[in-house]
N, C-alpha and C positions, 0 to 999 in steps of 0.2 A: 495555460493554467492547469491542464491535466498533468503536465510534466511536474510542475511544482508540487501540487497536492499529492500526487502519487509518491513522489520521492520523500516528502515530509511525513506523510501518514505511515508509509511502509517503514521508513527509517526510525521513526519513534517507536513503533512496535517491535522493531528488531533489537531494541535495547534489552528486551527480555529473552533474547535468543538462548542464553545459557541459564535461565532462571531455574531455581530449585522448586518454585511454586508449580510450574507446569508439570503435570504428571507425565511420566514416560509412556509412550503409546500413541494412540490416535490424536489426543489433544495436542501433544507436542508437534506431531507431524502436520496436523491441520494448521496450527499456529505458524509454523515455519513456511508452509506452502502458501498461506494467505499473505504473509509478509513479503515473500519473494514475488508473488503475483502482483501485489500492490506496487512494489518497487520496479518491476519490469514492464508493466503495462504502459505507463506514460512514455518512457523513452522508446519502446518498440513502436508504439503508435506514431510518435513523432518521426522516427526514422523511416517508417513505411511511407508516411505522407510526404516527407521531404525527398525521399528517393523517387517517388512517383512524379512529383513536381519537377525535379531536376532532370529526370530522364525523358519525360514526355511533354514538358512545358506547363504553363500555368493552367491551361484548360484540360489537363490530362483526364480528369474524372469524367469529362463529357465525351472523350474519344475512346473510352474502353469498350470492349465488346460486352455483350449481355452476360456471357458466362462469367467473366472476371468480375463484372459488376455485382452479380448475384453472390459470388464467392466472397467478395469484400463485405457485402451486406450481412451474410450469415456469420462470417468471422467477427464482424463488429458487434452483432447482437450477442453472440456467445461471450465475447470479451467483456461487454457491458454487464451481462448477467454474472459472470465470474467476478468482476470487480465489485458489484453490489453485494454478492454473497460473501466475499472476503471481508468487506467492511462490516457487514452485519455480524459475521462470525467473531471477528476480533472484538467488537463492542460487547457482545454477549459474553464472550469468554473473560473479558476484563471484569465484568460485573460478577461473574460466577467465582472468580478466584480471589476476590477481595477478602473474604473471611479467612483464607488460608495464608495470607501474607505474613511476613516476619513482623513481630510487634515493633521493631525499631523503625519501620516505615512510617508509623503513625506518630513518632516522637517529633515534637515541634522544636526546631533548632533555635538557639539563642542568636538572633540576628545582630545585636550590637557587637558581638565578638567577631562577626564576619564582615560587616559593612563599616567603612569609616564614618565617624559621627563626632559631633561636638557635644561635650558634656562631662 
């Protein structure tokens, strides 16, 4: 589920990668960094887990030494905090840039001209 949600959430936010609304500077850098982090965290966590299981067997997490176990725990906590901060940053940034969007974004399309209909 982490793989699907991270790819979908990061992918949707990457649609604004070249947006004119995002100011050049730290906002744009944080936006792109957050998108990349959301896109990469799910597949990287899955690949580490699958590699560990394939190399050491189904009970690999029980047979790791204490140092590796602590390193995985610290990395997991840091990754979780970075994931949460990225999601919060993107949500807040979306709310902050709404007033600066192009007015054409708010135009309602004429759906009957796009969808087949009877009438």
